[in-house]
mmCIF file as gemmi writes it, N, C-alpha and C atoms, coordinates in Angstrom:
data_model
loop_
_atom_site.group_PDB
_atom_site.id
_atom_site.type_symbol
_atom_site.label_atom_id
_atom_site.label_alt_id
_atom_site.label_comp_id
_atom_site.label_asym_id
_atom_site.label_entity_id
_atom_site.label_seq_id
_atom_site.pdbx_PDB_ins_code
_atom_site.Cartn_x
_atom_site.Cartn_y
_atom_site.Cartn_z
_atom_site.occupancy
_atom_site.B_iso_or_equiv
_atom_site.pdbx_formal_charge
_atom_site.auth_seq_id
_atom_site.auth_asym_id
_atom_site.pdbx_PDB_model_num
ATOM 1 N N . MET Axp A 1 ? 29.957 -25.742 -8.132 1 0 ? 1 A 1
ATOM 2 C CA . MET Axp A 1 ? 30.698 -24.84 -8.992 1 0 ? 1 A 1
ATOM 3 C C . MET Axp A 1 ? 29.868 -24.522 -10.23 1 0 ? 1 A 1
ATOM 4 N N . ASN Axp A 2 ? 29.906 -23.271 -10.621 1 0 ? 2 A 1
ATOM 5 C CA . ASN Axp A 2 ? 29.178 -22.83 -11.799 1 0 ? 2 A 1
ATOM 6 C C . ASN Axp A 2 ? 30.127 -22.64 -12.963 1 0 ? 2 A 1
ATOM 7 N N . LEU Axp A 3 ? 29.694 -23.082 -14.12 1 0 ? 3 A 1
ATOM 8 C CA . LEU Axp A 3 ? 30.472 -22.86 -15.322 1 0 ? 3 A 1
ATOM 9 C C . LEU Axp A 3 ? 30.197 -21.457 -15.847 1 0 ? 3 A 1
ATOM 10 N N . ILE Axp A 4 ? 28.907 -21.088 -15.887 1 0 ? 4 A 1
ATOM 11 C CA . ILE Axp A 4 ? 28.526 -19.746 -16.311 1 0 ? 4 A 1
ATOM 12 C C . ILE Axp A 4 ? 27.227 -19.368 -15.61 1 0 ? 4 A 1
ATOM 13 N N . THR Axp A 5 ? 27.117 -18.101 -15.238 1 0 ? 5 A 1
ATOM 14 C CA . THR Axp A 5 ? 25.906 -17.571 -14.611 1 0 ? 5 A 1
ATOM 15 C C . THR Axp A 5 ? 25.582 -16.223 -15.229 1 0 ? 5 A 1
ATOM 16 N N . VAL Axp A 6 ? 24.329 -16.044 -15.622 1 0 ? 6 A 1
ATOM 17 C CA . VAL Axp A 6 ? 23.833 -14.765 -16.128 1 0 ? 6 A 1
ATOM 18 C C . VAL Axp A 6 ? 22.691 -14.365 -15.211 1 0 ? 6 A 1
ATOM 19 N N . THR Axp A 7 ? 22.714 -13.11 -14.728 1 0 ? 7 A 1
ATOM 20 C CA . THR Axp A 7 ? 21.705 -12.679 -13.755 1 0 ? 7 A 1
ATOM 21 C C . THR Axp A 7 ? 21.018 -11.401 -14.216 1 0 ? 7 A 1
ATOM 22 N N . PRO Axp A 8 ? 19.851 -11.516 -14.869 1 0 ? 8 A 1
ATOM 23 C CA . PRO Axp A 8 ? 19.061 -10.308 -15.121 1 0 ? 8 A 1
ATOM 24 C C . PRO Axp A 8 ? 18.52 -9.794 -13.793 1 0 ? 8 A 1
ATOM 25 N N . ARG Axp A 9 ? 18.451 -8.464 -13.65 1 0 ? 9 A 1
ATOM 26 C CA . ARG Axp A 9 ? 17.987 -7.921 -12.383 1 0 ? 9 A 1
ATOM 27 C C . ARG Axp A 9 ? 17.299 -6.591 -12.578 1 0 ? 9 A 1
ATOM 28 N N . TRP Axp A 10 ? 16.412 -6.283 -11.65 1 0 ? 10 A 1
ATOM 29 C CA . TRP Axp A 10 ? 15.784 -4.982 -11.519 1 0 ? 10 A 1
ATOM 30 C C . TRP Axp A 10 ? 16.058 -4.552 -10.093 1 0 ? 10 A 1
ATOM 31 N N . GLU Axp A 11 ? 16.609 -3.376 -9.917 1 0 ? 11 A 1
ATOM 32 C CA . GLU Axp A 11 ? 17.046 -2.989 -8.591 1 0 ? 11 A 1
ATOM 33 C C . GLU Axp A 11 ? 16.914 -1.482 -8.394 1 0 ? 11 A 1
ATOM 34 N N . THR Axp A 12 ? 16.378 -1.116 -7.238 1 0 ? 12 A 1
ATOM 35 C CA . THR Axp A 12 ? 16.406 0.267 -6.773 1 0 ? 12 A 1
ATOM 36 C C . THR Axp A 12 ? 17.216 0.281 -5.487 1 0 ? 12 A 1
ATOM 37 N N . ARG Axp A 13 ? 17.254 1.411 -4.83 1 0 ? 13 A 1
ATOM 38 C CA . ARG Axp A 13 ? 18.037 1.488 -3.603 1 0 ? 13 A 1
ATOM 39 C C . ARG Axp A 13 ? 17.454 0.598 -2.506 1 0 ? 13 A 1
ATOM 40 N N . ARG Axp A 14 ? 16.146 0.433 -2.477 1 0 ? 14 A 1
ATOM 41 C CA . ARG Axp A 14 ? 15.512 -0.34 -1.401 1 0 ? 14 A 1
ATOM 42 C C . ARG Axp A 14 ? 15.018 -1.718 -1.812 1 0 ? 14 A 1
ATOM 43 N N . PHE Axp A 15 ? 14.645 -1.888 -3.074 1 0 ? 15 A 1
ATOM 44 C CA . PHE Axp A 15 ? 14.044 -3.145 -3.505 1 0 ? 15 A 1
ATOM 45 C C . PHE Axp A 15 ? 14.774 -3.699 -4.725 1 0 ? 15 A 1
ATOM 46 N N . GLY Axp A 16 ? 14.716 -5.005 -4.884 1 0 ? 16 A 1
ATOM 47 C CA . GLY Axp A 16 ? 15.342 -5.622 -6.043 1 0 ? 16 A 1
ATOM 48 C C . GLY Axp A 16 ? 14.78 -7.005 -6.31 1 0 ? 16 A 1
ATOM 49 N N . VAL Axp A 17 ? 14.836 -7.417 -7.569 1 0 ? 17 A 1
ATOM 50 C CA . VAL Axp A 17 ? 14.425 -8.75 -8.002 1 0 ? 17 A 1
ATOM 51 C C . VAL Axp A 17 ? 15.52 -9.269 -8.924 1 0 ? 17 A 1
ATOM 52 N N . TYR Axp A 18 ? 15.96 -10.51 -8.695 1 0 ? 18 A 1
ATOM 53 C CA . TYR Axp A 18 ? 17.046 -11.117 -9.458 1 0 ? 18 A 1
ATOM 54 C C . TYR Axp A 18 ? 16.594 -12.47 -10.003 1 0 ? 18 A 1
ATOM 55 N N . LEU Axp A 19 ? 17.066 -12.837 -11.179 1 0 ? 19 A 1
ATOM 56 C CA . LEU Axp A 19 ? 16.726 -14.114 -11.796 1 0 ? 19 A 1
ATOM 57 C C . LEU Axp A 19 ? 18.001 -14.761 -12.336 1 0 ? 19 A 1
ATOM 58 N N . PRO Axp A 20 ? 18.826 -15.362 -11.456 1 0 ? 20 A 1
ATOM 59 C CA . PRO Axp A 20 ? 20.063 -15.976 -11.932 1 0 ? 20 A 1
ATOM 60 C C . PRO Axp A 20 ? 19.798 -17.249 -12.731 1 0 ? 20 A 1
ATOM 61 N N . ILE Axp A 21 ? 20.464 -17.359 -13.869 1 0 ? 21 A 1
ATOM 62 C CA . ILE Axp A 21 ? 20.383 -18.537 -14.728 1 0 ? 21 A 1
ATOM 63 C C . ILE Axp A 21 ? 21.784 -19.134 -14.758 1 0 ? 21 A 1
ATOM 64 N N . GLN Axp A 22 ? 21.909 -20.394 -14.324 1 0 ? 22 A 1
ATOM 65 C CA . GLN Axp A 22 ? 23.225 -21.009 -14.134 1 0 ? 22 A 1
ATOM 66 C C . GLN Axp A 22 ? 23.344 -22.305 -14.932 1 0 ? 22 A 1
ATOM 67 N N . TYR Axp A 23 ? 24.524 -22.49 -15.493 1 0 ? 23 A 1
ATOM 68 C CA . TYR Axp A 23 ? 24.888 -23.773 -16.095 1 0 ? 23 A 1
ATOM 69 C C . TYR Axp A 23 ? 26.103 -24.265 -15.319 1 0 ? 23 A 1
ATOM 70 N N . THR Axp A 24 ? 25.967 -25.408 -14.648 1 0 ? 24 A 1
ATOM 71 C CA . THR Axp A 24 ? 27.01 -25.873 -13.737 1 0 ? 24 A 1
ATOM 72 C C . THR Axp A 24 ? 28.003 -26.791 -14.428 1 0 ? 24 A 1
ATOM 73 N N . ASN Axp A 25 ? 29.093 -27.074 -13.722 1 0 ? 25 A 1
ATOM 74 C CA . ASN Axp A 25 ? 30.105 -28.005 -14.24 1 0 ? 25 A 1
ATOM 75 C C . ASN Axp A 25 ? 29.574 -29.426 -14.359 1 0 ? 25 A 1
ATOM 76 N N . ASN Axp A 26 ? 28.509 -29.738 -13.628 1 0 ? 26 A 1
ATOM 77 C CA . ASN Axp A 26 ? 27.89 -31.074 -13.678 1 0 ? 26 A 1
ATOM 78 C C . ASN Axp A 26 ? 26.808 -31.161 -14.747 1 0 ? 26 A 1
ATOM 79 N N . ASN Axp A 27 ? 26.78 -30.218 -15.683 1 0 ? 27 A 1
ATOM 80 C CA . ASN Axp A 27 ? 25.801 -30.165 -16.771 1 0 ? 27 A 1
ATOM 81 C C . ASN Axp A 27 ? 24.366 -30.016 -16.276 1 0 ? 27 A 1
ATOM 82 N N . HIS Axp A 28 ? 24.161 -29.287 -15.199 1 0 ? 28 A 1
ATOM 83 C CA . HIS Axp A 28 ? 22.824 -28.961 -14.717 1 0 ? 28 A 1
ATOM 84 C C . HIS Axp A 28 ? 22.484 -27.534 -15.136 1 0 ? 28 A 1
ATOM 85 N N . PHE Axp A 29 ? 21.24 -27.329 -15.474 1 0 ? 29 A 1
ATOM 86 C CA . PHE Axp A 29 ? 20.743 -26.004 -15.835 1 0 ? 29 A 1
ATOM 87 C C . PHE Axp A 29 ? 19.783 -25.562 -14.735 1 0 ? 29 A 1
ATOM 88 N N . TRP Axp A 30 ? 20.129 -24.507 -14.008 1 0 ? 30 A 1
ATOM 89 C CA . TRP Axp A 30 ? 19.33 -24.035 -12.883 1 0 ? 30 A 1
ATOM 90 C C . TRP Axp A 30 ? 18.826 -22.628 -13.153 1 0 ? 30 A 1
ATOM 91 N N . ILE Axp A 31 ? 17.588 -22.385 -12.744 1 0 ? 31 A 1
ATOM 92 C CA . ILE Axp A 31 ? 17.026 -21.036 -12.745 1 0 ? 31 A 1
ATOM 93 C C . ILE Axp A 31 ? 16.632 -20.727 -11.314 1 0 ? 31 A 1
ATOM 94 N N . GLY Axp A 32 ? 17.208 -19.693 -10.771 1 0 ? 32 A 1
ATOM 95 C CA . GLY Axp A 32 ? 16.958 -19.319 -9.385 1 0 ? 32 A 1
ATOM 96 C C . GLY Axp A 32 ? 16.237 -17.994 -9.301 1 0 ? 32 A 1
ATOM 97 N N . GLY Axp A 33 ? 16.205 -17.447 -8.118 1 0 ? 33 A 1
ATOM 98 C CA . GLY Axp A 33 ? 15.565 -16.158 -7.919 1 0 ? 33 A 1
ATOM 99 C C . GLY Axp A 33 ? 15.936 -15.584 -6.57 1 0 ? 33 A 1
ATOM 100 N N . ALA Axp A 34 ? 15.88 -14.264 -6.481 1 0 ? 34 A 1
ATOM 101 C CA . ALA Axp A 34 ? 16.168 -13.599 -5.215 1 0 ? 34 A 1
ATOM 102 C C . ALA Axp A 34 ? 15.364 -12.312 -5.147 1 0 ? 34 A 1
ATOM 103 N N . PHE Axp A 35 ? 15.063 -11.912 -3.914 1 0 ? 35 A 1
ATOM 104 C CA . PHE Axp A 35 ? 14.329 -10.677 -3.649 1 0 ? 35 A 1
ATOM 105 C C . PHE Axp A 35 ? 15.084 -9.881 -2.602 1 0 ? 35 A 1
ATOM 106 N N . LYS Axp A 36 ? 15.19 -8.582 -2.836 1 0 ? 36 A 1
ATOM 107 C CA . LYS Axp A 36 ? 15.866 -7.698 -1.89 1 0 ? 36 A 1
ATOM 108 C C . LYS Axp A 36 ? 14.853 -6.698 -1.367 1 0 ? 36 A 1
ATOM 109 N N . ALA Axp A 37 ? 14.796 -6.556 -0.057 1 0 ? 37 A 1
ATOM 110 C CA . ALA Axp A 37 ? 13.957 -5.551 0.598 1 0 ? 37 A 1
ATOM 111 C C . ALA Axp A 37 ? 14.823 -4.855 1.641 1 0 ? 37 A 1
ATOM 112 N N . GLY Axp A 38 ? 15.268 -3.637 1.338 1 0 ? 38 A 1
ATOM 113 C CA . GLY Axp A 38 ? 16.171 -2.925 2.23 1 0 ? 38 A 1
ATOM 114 C C . GLY Axp A 38 ? 17.497 -3.651 2.291 1 0 ? 38 A 1
ATOM 115 N N . PRO Axp A 39 ? 18.008 -3.922 3.484 1 0 ? 39 A 1
ATOM 116 C CA . PRO Axp A 39 ? 19.296 -4.607 3.587 1 0 ? 39 A 1
ATOM 117 C C . PRO Axp A 39 ? 19.189 -6.136 3.538 1 0 ? 39 A 1
ATOM 118 N N . LEU Axp A 40 ? 17.966 -6.682 3.444 1 0 ? 40 A 1
ATOM 119 C CA . LEU Axp A 40 ? 17.772 -8.125 3.483 1 0 ? 40 A 1
ATOM 120 C C . LEU Axp A 40 ? 17.632 -8.687 2.071 1 0 ? 40 A 1
ATOM 121 N N . LEU Axp A 41 ? 18.438 -9.713 1.763 1 0 ? 41 A 1
ATOM 122 C CA . LEU Axp A 41 ? 18.399 -10.397 0.47 1 0 ? 41 A 1
ATOM 123 C C . LEU Axp A 41 ? 18.107 -11.871 0.726 1 0 ? 41 A 1
ATOM 124 N N . ILE Axp A 42 ? 17.043 -12.393 0.093 1 0 ? 42 A 1
ATOM 125 C CA . ILE Axp A 42 ? 16.651 -13.792 0.251 1 0 ? 42 A 1
ATOM 126 C C . ILE Axp A 42 ? 16.537 -14.405 -1.138 1 0 ? 42 A 1
ATOM 127 N N . GLY Axp A 43 ? 17.169 -15.58 -1.332 1 0 ? 43 A 1
ATOM 128 C CA . GLY Axp A 43 ? 17.131 -16.187 -2.654 1 0 ? 43 A 1
ATOM 129 C C . GLY Axp A 43 ? 17.252 -17.688 -2.618 1 0 ? 43 A 1
ATOM 130 N N . ILE Axp A 44 ? 17.073 -18.287 -3.788 1 0 ? 44 A 1
ATOM 131 C CA . ILE Axp A 44 ? 17.18 -19.728 -3.959 1 0 ? 44 A 1
ATOM 132 C C . ILE Axp A 44 ? 17.961 -19.985 -5.25 1 0 ? 44 A 1
ATOM 133 N N . HIS Axp A 45 ? 18.79 -21.014 -5.235 1 0 ? 45 A 1
ATOM 134 C CA . HIS Axp A 45 ? 19.627 -21.318 -6.395 1 0 ? 45 A 1
ATOM 135 C C . HIS Axp A 45 ? 18.849 -21.997 -7.511 1 0 ? 45 A 1
ATOM 136 N N . ASN Axp A 46 ? 17.84 -22.807 -7.178 1 0 ? 46 A 1
ATOM 137 C CA . ASN Axp A 46 ? 17.142 -23.597 -8.19 1 0 ? 46 A 1
ATOM 138 C C . ASN Axp A 46 ? 15.669 -23.704 -7.818 1 0 ? 46 A 1
ATOM 139 N N . TRP Axp A 47 ? 14.781 -23.082 -8.628 1 0 ? 47 A 1
ATOM 140 C CA . TRP Axp A 47 ? 13.339 -23.13 -8.346 1 0 ? 47 A 1
ATOM 141 C C . TRP Axp A 47 ? 12.792 -24.553 -8.438 1 0 ? 47 A 1
ATOM 142 N N . ALA Axp A 48 ? 13.473 -25.455 -9.121 1 0 ? 48 A 1
ATOM 143 C CA . ALA Axp A 48 ? 12.999 -26.837 -9.236 1 0 ? 48 A 1
ATOM 144 C C . ALA Axp A 48 ? 12.971 -27.525 -7.873 1 0 ? 48 A 1
ATOM 145 N N . ASN Axp A 49 ? 13.775 -27.076 -6.923 1 0 ? 49 A 1
ATOM 146 C CA . ASN Axp A 49 ? 13.735 -27.653 -5.573 1 0 ? 49 A 1
ATOM 147 C C . ASN Axp A 49 ? 12.38 -27.447 -4.909 1 0 ? 49 A 1
ATOM 148 N N . ILE Axp A 50 ? 11.7 -26.38 -5.246 1 0 ? 50 A 1
ATOM 149 C CA . ILE Axp A 50 ? 10.405 -26.077 -4.628 1 0 ? 50 A 1
ATOM 150 C C . ILE Axp A 50 ? 9.257 -26.733 -5.39 1 0 ? 50 A 1
ATOM 151 N N . PHE Axp A 51 ? 9.327 -26.739 -6.719 1 0 ? 51 A 1
ATOM 152 C CA . PHE Axp A 51 ? 8.184 -27.157 -7.531 1 0 ? 51 A 1
ATOM 153 C C . PHE Axp A 51 ? 8.179 -28.628 -7.929 1 0 ? 51 A 1
ATOM 154 N N . THR Axp A 52 ? 9.208 -29.388 -7.593 1 0 ? 52 A 1
ATOM 155 C CA . THR Axp A 52 ? 9.217 -30.808 -7.917 1 0 ? 52 A 1
ATOM 156 C C . THR Axp A 52 ? 9.307 -31.638 -6.643 1 0 ? 52 A 1
ATOM 157 N N . ARG Axp A 53 ? 8.874 -32.865 -6.735 1 0 ? 53 A 1
ATOM 158 C CA . ARG Axp A 53 ? 8.955 -33.772 -5.58 1 0 ? 53 A 1
ATOM 159 C C . ARG Axp A 53 ? 10.304 -34.477 -5.509 1 0 ? 53 A 1
ATOM 160 N N . ASN Axp A 54 ? 11.069 -34.427 -6.585 1 0 ? 54 A 1
ATOM 161 C CA . ASN Axp A 54 ? 12.384 -35.066 -6.639 1 0 ? 54 A 1
ATOM 162 C C . ASN Axp A 54 ? 13.387 -34.189 -5.897 1 0 ? 54 A 1
ATOM 163 N N . SER Axp A 55 ? 13.98 -34.707 -4.844 1 0 ? 55 A 1
ATOM 164 C CA . SER Axp A 55 ? 14.9 -33.901 -4.04 1 0 ? 55 A 1
ATOM 165 C C . SER Axp A 55 ? 16.354 -34.06 -4.477 1 0 ? 55 A 1
ATOM 166 N N . THR Axp A 56 ? 16.599 -34.666 -5.638 1 0 ? 56 A 1
ATOM 167 C CA . THR Axp A 56 ? 17.971 -34.854 -6.093 1 0 ? 56 A 1
ATOM 168 C C . THR Axp A 56 ? 18.471 -33.673 -6.925 1 0 ? 56 A 1
ATOM 169 N N . GLN Axp A 57 ? 17.776 -32.561 -6.905 1 0 ? 57 A 1
ATOM 170 C CA . GLN Axp A 57 ? 18.149 -31.415 -7.716 1 0 ? 57 A 1
ATOM 171 C C . GLN Axp A 57 ? 19.361 -30.667 -7.171 1 0 ? 57 A 1
ATOM 172 N N . ASN Axp A 58 ? 19.71 -30.886 -5.903 1 0 ? 58 A 1
ATOM 173 C CA . ASN Axp A 58 ? 20.787 -30.156 -5.236 1 0 ? 58 A 1
ATOM 174 C C . ASN Axp A 58 ? 20.43 -28.675 -5.137 1 0 ? 58 A 1
ATOM 175 N N . GLY Axp A 59 ? 21.431 -27.826 -5.031 1 0 ? 59 A 1
ATOM 176 C CA . GLY Axp A 59 ? 21.177 -26.403 -4.89 1 0 ? 59 A 1
ATOM 177 C C . GLY Axp A 59 ? 20.879 -26.058 -3.445 1 0 ? 59 A 1
ATOM 178 N N . GLY Axp A 60 ? 20.282 -24.931 -3.228 1 0 ? 60 A 1
ATOM 179 C CA . GLY Axp A 60 ? 19.962 -24.481 -1.884 1 0 ? 60 A 1
ATOM 180 C C . GLY Axp A 60 ? 19.481 -23.047 -1.927 1 0 ? 60 A 1
ATOM 181 N N . GLY Axp A 61 ? 19.446 -22.438 -0.774 1 0 ? 61 A 1
ATOM 182 C CA . GLY Axp A 61 ? 19.001 -21.065 -0.678 1 0 ? 61 A 1
ATOM 183 C C . GLY Axp A 61 ? 19.999 -20.231 0.085 1 0 ? 61 A 1
ATOM 184 N N . TYR Axp A 62 ? 19.715 -18.954 0.184 1 0 ? 62 A 1
ATOM 185 C CA . TYR Axp A 62 ? 20.614 -18.063 0.908 1 0 ? 62 A 1
ATOM 186 C C . TYR Axp A 62 ? 19.851 -16.879 1.473 1 0 ? 62 A 1
ATOM 187 N N . ILE Axp A 63 ? 20.369 -16.352 2.549 1 0 ? 63 A 1
ATOM 188 C CA . ILE Axp A 63 ? 19.88 -15.137 3.19 1 0 ? 63 A 1
ATOM 189 C C . ILE Axp A 63 ? 21.098 -14.264 3.452 1 0 ? 63 A 1
ATOM 190 N N . ALA Axp A 64 ? 21.026 -13.003 3.076 1 0 ? 64 A 1
ATOM 191 C CA . ALA Axp A 64 ? 22.152 -12.094 3.277 1 0 ? 64 A 1
ATOM 192 C C . ALA Axp A 64 ? 21.651 -10.793 3.881 1 0 ? 64 A 1
ATOM 193 N N . LEU Axp A 65 ? 22.443 -10.237 4.748 1 0 ? 65 A 1
ATOM 194 C CA . LEU Axp A 65 ? 22.194 -8.92 5.321 1 0 ? 65 A 1
ATOM 195 C C . LEU Axp A 65 ? 23.28 -8.001 4.776 1 0 ? 65 A 1
ATOM 196 N N . ILE Axp A 66 ? 22.876 -7.018 3.98 1 0 ? 66 A 1
ATOM 197 C CA . ILE Axp A 66 ? 23.831 -6.141 3.308 1 0 ? 66 A 1
ATOM 198 C C . ILE Axp A 66 ? 24.036 -4.901 4.17 1 0 ? 66 A 1
ATOM 199 N N . ILE Axp A 67 ? 25.272 -4.72 4.616 1 0 ? 67 A 1
ATOM 200 C CA . ILE Axp A 67 ? 25.616 -3.572 5.458 1 0 ? 67 A 1
ATOM 201 C C . ILE Axp A 67 ? 26.592 -2.707 4.67 1 0 ? 67 A 1
ATOM 202 N N . ARG Axp A 68 ? 26.236 -1.449 4.504 1 0 ? 68 A 1
ATOM 203 C CA . ARG Axp A 68 ? 27.081 -0.534 3.741 1 0 ? 68 A 1
ATOM 204 C C . ARG Axp A 68 ? 27.662 0.532 4.65 1 0 ? 68 A 1
ATOM 205 N N . ASN Axp A 69 ? 28.785 1.075 4.23 1 0 ? 69 A 1
ATOM 206 C CA . ASN Axp A 69 ? 29.428 2.147 4.958 1 0 ? 69 A 1
ATOM 207 C C . ASN Axp A 69 ? 28.581 3.42 4.832 1 0 ? 69 A 1
ATOM 208 N N . PRO Axp A 70 ? 28.102 3.995 5.934 1 0 ? 70 A 1
ATOM 209 C CA . PRO Axp A 70 ? 27.245 5.182 5.837 1 0 ? 70 A 1
ATOM 210 C C . PRO Axp A 70 ? 27.944 6.376 5.203 1 0 ? 70 A 1
ATOM 211 N N . GLN Axp A 71 ? 29.255 6.476 5.307 1 0 ? 71 A 1
ATOM 212 C CA . GLN Axp A 71 ? 29.973 7.596 4.709 1 0 ? 71 A 1
ATOM 213 C C . GLN Axp A 71 ? 29.954 7.523 3.188 1 0 ? 71 A 1
ATOM 214 N N . SER Axp A 72 ? 30.028 6.333 2.625 1 0 ? 72 A 1
ATOM 215 C CA . SER Axp A 72 ? 30.022 6.207 1.17 1 0 ? 72 A 1
ATOM 216 C C . SER Axp A 72 ? 28.63 6.426 0.594 1 0 ? 72 A 1
ATOM 217 N N . ILE Axp A 73 ? 27.592 6.178 1.368 1 0 ? 73 A 1
ATOM 218 C CA . ILE Axp A 73 ? 26.221 6.377 0.885 1 0 ? 73 A 1
ATOM 219 C C . ILE Axp A 73 ? 25.871 7.857 0.851 1 0 ? 73 A 1
ATOM 220 N N . SER Axp A 74 ? 26.319 8.621 1.841 1 0 ? 74 A 1
ATOM 221 C CA . SER Axp A 74 ? 25.921 10.02 1.953 1 0 ? 74 A 1
ATOM 222 C C . SER Axp A 74 ? 26.696 10.942 1.013 1 0 ? 74 A 1
ATOM 223 N N . GLN Axp A 75 ? 27.825 10.5 0.461 1 0 ? 75 A 1
ATOM 224 C CA . GLN Axp A 75 ? 28.619 11.357 -0.414 1 0 ? 75 A 1
ATOM 225 C C . GLN Axp A 75 ? 27.971 11.441 -1.792 1 0 ? 75 A 1
ATOM 226 N N . LYS Axp A 76 ? 27.901 12.664 -2.319 1 0 ? 76 A 1
ATOM 227 C CA . LYS Axp A 76 ? 27.363 12.885 -3.657 1 0 ? 76 A 1
ATOM 228 C C . LYS Axp A 76 ? 28.455 12.643 -4.686 1 0 ? 76 A 1
ATOM 229 N N . HIS Axp A 77 ? 28.083 12.053 -5.794 1 0 ? 77 A 1
ATOM 230 C CA . HIS Axp A 77 ? 29.012 11.758 -6.884 1 0 ? 77 A 1
ATOM 231 C C . HIS Axp A 77 ? 29.067 12.963 -7.821 1 0 ? 77 A 1
ATOM 232 N N . ASP Axp A 78 ? 30.258 13.397 -8.191 1 0 ? 78 A 1
ATOM 233 C CA . ASP Axp A 78 ? 30.435 14.505 -9.121 1 0 ? 78 A 1
ATOM 234 C C . ASP Axp A 78 ? 30.185 13.999 -10.54 1 0 ? 78 A 1
ATOM 235 N N . LYS Axp A 79 ? 29.082 14.415 -11.148 1 0 ? 79 A 1
ATOM 236 C CA . LYS Axp A 79 ? 28.678 13.899 -12.456 1 0 ? 79 A 1
ATOM 237 C C . LYS Axp A 79 ? 29.218 14.732 -13.614 1 0 ? 79 A 1
ATOM 238 N N . ARG Axp A 80 ? 30.012 15.753 -13.341 1 0 ? 80 A 1
ATOM 239 C CA . ARG Axp A 80 ? 30.506 16.608 -14.423 1 0 ? 80 A 1
ATOM 240 C C . ARG Axp A 80 ? 31.451 15.871 -15.365 1 0 ? 80 A 1
ATOM 241 N N . LEU Axp A 81 ? 32.165 14.858 -14.857 1 0 ? 81 A 1
ATOM 242 C CA . LEU Axp A 81 ? 33.143 14.155 -15.68 1 0 ? 81 A 1
ATOM 243 C C . LEU Axp A 81 ? 32.602 12.856 -16.274 1 0 ? 81 A 1
ATOM 244 N N . ASP Axp A 82 ? 31.341 12.542 -16.03 1 0 ? 82 A 1
ATOM 245 C CA . ASP Axp A 82 ? 30.747 11.338 -16.615 1 0 ? 82 A 1
ATOM 246 C C . ASP Axp A 82 ? 30.602 11.493 -18.124 1 0 ? 82 A 1
ATOM 247 N N . CYS Axp A 83 ? 30.585 10.366 -18.816 1 0 ? 83 A 1
ATOM 248 C CA . CYS Axp A 83 ? 30.389 10.385 -20.259 1 0 ? 83 A 1
ATOM 249 C C . CYS Axp A 83 ? 28.973 10.875 -20.56 1 0 ? 83 A 1
ATOM 250 N N . PRO Axp A 84 ? 28.822 11.704 -21.584 1 0 ? 84 A 1
ATOM 251 C CA . PRO Axp A 84 ? 27.478 12.191 -21.908 1 0 ? 84 A 1
ATOM 252 C C . PRO Axp A 84 ? 26.623 11.082 -22.505 1 0 ? 84 A 1
ATOM 253 N N . ALA Axp A 85 ? 25.316 11.154 -22.238 1 0 ? 85 A 1
ATOM 254 C CA . ALA Axp A 85 ? 24.381 10.18 -22.818 1 0 ? 85 A 1
ATOM 255 C C . ALA Axp A 85 ? 23.981 10.664 -24.205 1 0 ? 85 A 1
ATOM 256 N N . PHE Axp A 86 ? 23.978 9.774 -25.157 1 0 ? 86 A 1
ATOM 257 C CA . PHE Axp A 86 ? 23.637 10.151 -26.53 1 0 ? 86 A 1
ATOM 258 C C . PHE Axp A 86 ? 22.207 9.855 -26.818 1 0 ? 86 A 1
């Protein structure tokens, strides 16, 4: 369980990079990462699992396949009612 998570990200339609920073209920501070290439998202909860020999860090990794509705992707958004940029 996470107490708080902040995730800075850079993302385009096809590629993305994420850097989740988590503070857990067990008072652990984790910095993770994820990469998106097309519909595939691969990430890890805690980089310390890879860079340290101590395996008591917990955490884990994840792989996700993002499937979107093709009808919602092809529809154009009407930008006439959006708030103007100042």
